[in-house]
C-alpha positions in Angstrom: -7.5 -54.7 76.6 -5.1 -51.8 76.3 -2.5 -54.0 74.8 -5.0 -55.4 72.2 -6.1 -51.9 71.3 -2.5 -50.8 70.8 -2.0 -53.9 68.7 -5.1 -53.2 66.5 -4.0 -49.6 66.2 -0.5 -50.6 65.1 -2.0 -52.9 62.5 -3.6 -49.8 60.9 -0.4 -47.8 60.5 0.8 -49.5 57.2 -2.4 -48.5 55.5 -2.0 -44.9 56.7 1.6 -44.8 55.5 0.6 -46.3 52.1 -2.1 -43.7 51.6 0.1 -40.9 52.6 2.8 -42.1 50.2 0.2 -42.5 47.4 -1.2 -39.1 48.0 2.3 -37.5 48.0 3.1 -39.3 44.7 -0.2 -38.2 43.1 0.4 -34.6 44.3 3.9 -34.6 42.9 2.7 -35.9 39.5 -0.1 -33.3 39.3 2.4 -30.5 40.3 4.9 -31.7 37.8 2.3 -31.7 35.0 1.1 -28.2 36.1 4.6 -26.9 35.9 5.0 -28.3 32.4 1.8 -26.7 31.3 3.0 -23.3 32.8 6.3 -23.7 31.0 4.7 -24.4 27.7 2.4 -21.4 28.0 5.2 -19.2 29.0 7.2 -20.4 26.0 4.3 -19.9 23.7 3.6 -16.4 24.9 7.3 -15.6 25.0 7.6 -16.7 21.4 4.6 -14.6 20.3 6.0 -11.5 22.0 9.4 -11.9 20.3 8.0 -12.7 16.9 9.6 -10.6 14.2 6.9 -9.1 12.1 5.9 -6.0 10.3 2.6 -4.8 8.8 2.6 -2.8 5.6 -0.3 -1.2 3.8 0.6 -1.2 0.1 -0.9 0.7 -2.8 1.9 -0.5 -5.0 0.4 -3.1 -7.3 0.4 -6.5 -5.6 1.9 -8.2 -8.6 5.1 -6.1 -8.1 5.0 -5.7 -4.3 4.7 -9.5 -3.3 8.1 -10.7 -4.7 9.9 -7.8 -3.2 8.3 -8.3 0.3 8.9 -12.1 0.1 12.6 -11.5 -0.6 12.7 -9.0 2.4 11.4 -11.8 4.7 13.9 -14.3 3.2 16.8 -12.0 3.9 15.9 -10.6 7.2 13.6 -13.3 8.7 11.0 -10.5 9.4 7.5 -11.8 8.4 5.5 -9.3 6.5 1.7 -8.9 6.9 0.7 -7.0 3.7 -2.7 -5.4 3.0 -3.3 -4.1 -0.5 -5.9 -1.8 -1.9 -8.2 -2.2 -4.9 -7.8 -0.7 -8.4 -11.0 1.2 -8.2 -10.3 3.2 -5.0 -6.5 3.3 -5.5 -4.7 4.5 -2.4 -7.6 6.4 -0.9 -9.0 3.4 1.0 -5.8 2.6 2.8 -5.2 6.3 3.6 -8.6 6.6 5.2 -7.9 3.5 7.1 -4.7 5.0 8.4 -6.6 8.1 9.5 -9.3 6.1 11.3 -6.6 4.0 13.1 -4.5 7.1 14.2 -5.2 6.6 17.9 -4.4 2.9 17.7 -2.1 2.2 14.7 -2.3 -1.2 13.1 0.1 -0.4 10.2 3.9 0.0 10.6 4.9 1.0 6.9 2.8 2.7 4.2 4.2 1.8 0.7 2.4 4.1 -1.7 2.7 4.4 -5.5 2.2 8.2 -5.5 3.0 11.1 -3.3 -0.2 13.2 -2.9 -1.8 11.0 -0.2 1.5 10.5 1.6 2.0 14.2 1.8 -1.6 14.5 3.2 -0.7 11.9 5.9 2.4 13.9 6.8 0.3 17.0 7.1 -1.9 15.3 9.5 1.1 14.0 11.5 0.1 10.4 10.9 3.4 9.3 9.4 6.7 9.8 11.2 8.8 10.2 8.0 8.6 9.4 4.3 10.9 9.3 1.2 10.4 9.0 -2.6 11.5 6.0 -4.4 12.2 6.2 -8.2 9.5 7.5 -10.5 7.0 6.8 -13.2 4.7 9.3 -15.1 1.2 10.2 -16.2 1.0 9.8 -20.0 -1.3 9.8 -22.9 -1.7 6.4 -24.4 -2.9 5.8 -27.9 -4.0 2.9 -30.1 -1.6 2.9 -33.0 -4.1 1.4 -35.3 -6.7 4.0 -34.7 -4.7 7.3 -34.2 -2.4 8.6 -36.9 -2.4 12.3 -35.8 -1.9 12.2 -32.1 -2.8 15.2 -29.9 0.1 17.4 -28.8 -1.1 17.8 -25.3 -3.8 17.0 -22.8 -5.5 20.2 -23.7 -6.3 18.8 -27.1 -8.4 15.9 -25.6 -11.3 18.3 -25.5 -11.3 18.6 -29.4 -14.4 17.3 -31.1 -12.1 14.9 -33.0 -11.9 12.8 -29.8 -15.5 12.8 -28.8 -16.5 9.5 -27.4 -12.9 8.2 -27.9 -11.1 9.2 -24.7 -10.8 6.9 -21.6 -9.6 7.9 -18.1 -10.0 6.6 -14.6 -12.5 8.3 -12.1 -10.5 11.4 -11.0 -11.3 10.9 -7.4 -8.7 8.3 -6.7 -5.0 7.5 -7.1 -2.7 9.1 -9.7 -5.6 10.5 -11.7 -6.8 12.5 -8.7 -3.2 13.8 -8.1 -2.9 14.7 -11.8 -6.2 16.6 -11.9 -5.3 18.6 -8.8 -1.9 19.4 -10.2 -3.4 20.5 -13.4 -5.8 22.8 -11.5 -2.8 24.5 -9.8 -0.8 24.6 -13.1 -3.6 26.1 -15.2 -5.5 28.1 -12.6 -9.0 27.2 -11.3 -10.9 28.9 -14.0 -9.1 27.4 -17.1 -9.2 24.0 -15.4 -12.9 24.1 -14.8 -13.4 25.1 -18.5 -11.2 22.2 -19.6 -13.0 19.7 -17.3 -16.5 20.8 -18.6 -15.2 20.6 -22.2 -13.7 17.1 -21.6 -17.0 16.0 -20.0 -19.0 17.3 -22.9 -16.8 15.0 -25.1 -18.3 12.0 -23.4 -15.3 10.1 -22.3 -15.2 6.6 -20.9 -14.9 6.9 -17.0 -13.5 3.6 -15.7 -12.3 1.8 -12.5 -8.5 2.3 -12.8 -5.6 3.1 -15.0 -5.1 -0.5 -16.1 -8.7 -0.6 -17.4 -7.9 2.6 -19.5 -5.1 0.7 -21.2 -7.4 -2.3 -21.8 -10.0 -0.2 -23.5 -7.4 1.6 -25.7 -5.6 -1.7 -26.5 -8.9 -3.4 -27.6 -9.8 -0.3 -29.7 -13.0 0.5 -27.7 -11.3 3.9 -27.0 -8.7 5.4 -29.2 -6.8 7.5 -26.6 -6.5 7.6 -22.8 -5.0 9.3 -19.8 -3.1 6.7 -17.6 0.3 5.7 -16.0 3.5 4.7 -17.7 3.6 1.3 -15.9 0.2 0.3 -17.1 1.2 1.2 -20.7 4.3 -0.9 -20.3 2.2 -3.8 -19.0 -0.2 -3.5 -22.0 2.7 -3.5 -24.4 4.1 -6.7 -22.8 0.7 -8.3 -23.7 1.2 -7.3 -27.3 -1.4 -4.5 -27.4 -1.1 -2.0 -30.3 -0.4 1.0 -28.0 2.2 3.5 -27.3 2.9 6.3 -24.8 3.1 9.8 -26.1 6.2 11.8 -24.9 6.0 13.8 -21.7 4.9 17.4 -22.2 4.2 20.5 -20.1 1.1 18.9 -18.6 2.6 15.6 -17.7 3.3 14.7 -14.1 6.1 12.7 -12.6 5.1 10.2 -9.9 7.5 8.8 -7.3 6.7 5.8 -5.2 6.8 6.7 -1.6 7.5 4.8 1.6 6.6 6.0 5.1 6.8 4.9 8.7 3.6 5.3 10.6 3.9 7.3 13.8 3.7 5.1 16.9 4.1 2.0 14.9 3.8 -1.2 16.9 6.9 -2.7 15.4 9.4 0.4 15.1 12.6 -1.6 14.5 11.1 -3.9 11.9 9.4 -0.9 10.3 12.8 0.9 10.0 14.3 -2.3 8.4 11.5 -2.4 5.8 11.7 1.4 5.2 15.4 1.2 4.4 14.9 -1.9 2.3 12.3 -0.4 0.0 14.6 2.5 -0.7 17.5 0.3 -1.6 19.0 0.2 -5.2 18.1 -3.5 -5.4 14.4 -2.8 -4.9 14.4 0.2 -7.3 16.2 -1.9 -10.0 13.7 -4.7 -9.5 10.7 -2.3 -9.9 12.3 -0.7 -13.0 12.9 -4.2 -14.6 9.3 -5.0 -13.9 8.3 -1.7 -15.6 6.6 -0.6 -12.4 9.0 2.4 -12.3 10.6 4.3 -15.2 13.7 5.5 -13.5 15.9 5.0 -10.5 15.9 8.6 -9.2 13.4 11.3 -9.8 15.0 13.6 -12.4 14.7 17.3 -12.6 11.1 18.3 -13.0 9.6 17.6 -16.5 6.0 18.6 -16.8 4.1 20.1 -13.9 6.0 21.5 -10.9 3.7 21.1 -8.0 3.6 23.6 -5.1 2.6 20.9 -2.6 2.0 23.1 0.5 -0.3 25.4 -1.5 -2.1 22.4 -3.1 -2.6 20.7 0.2 -3.7 23.8 1.9 -6.7 24.1 -0.3 -8.0 20.6 0.0 -8.6 19.9 3.8 -11.7 17.9 4.8 -13.9 18.7 7.9 -14.8 15.0 8.2 -11.1 14.1 8.8 -11.1 11.6 5.9 -9.3 12.3 2.6 -11.5 13.8 0.0 -11.0 15.0 -3.5 
């Protein structure tokens, strides 16, 4: 009986060994697949962490900025995430966004097409550093078919001759806001307020942006307008019968500015883009496109702004940029 039991027990060993071998093989296969999955996950997350990218908030017109940023990516292999503003609330929307994101910055570089808001961000310690890039200017634009005797200065826009014929962008945003604040400092508050009231009494067109000013003047719906030199150049390229009046004492030079946001998520890439946007190649490209008038900001022609005094008079309790 014992011998038979041992024999029957012995007969079961091959099945046990086969099962054990199969189990080991299955376990090895599962383990191998699991290791491959872990490897793929590590590779994927590692690639994401090492991805070379920079985020830029740009108030420079998208039509001018996009080709430059694309060339930067081609030359440096740094991918650019660009967020642009709208013509109607030029610059202010992006600046307010930077303020609300101060404790958790989402932007690395701020490319602004004027300096007032950049200086305000510097005063709030939101940007680490900034630099001017080239220049354009605030100008009076006229329709050459409608205006034979052009005004000599912006003061003359309050003359009854121009009632219902002047166009300007809402003076709460962009370069129009900067220009109005500079005029206030230049003339003094009392004279500036008198001029503003007289201009308002002349029933001007108030529109969403400087390019719209040029369109109205070009179509003859307005005879004259306050706008930027680059928008005038764009209208002339479209064949509009317009021209810019020469700069005068009440004109304003406007540089582009580029700034690195404090505590930027991608500081190395931000520095690369910061340097690139100041390069001669970029300045020349913007000049060729008429986005800028000149390479370097010349000695002051027109209003010379005392920026610390101007900024000191326009702080906002809410923390957001106001005009």
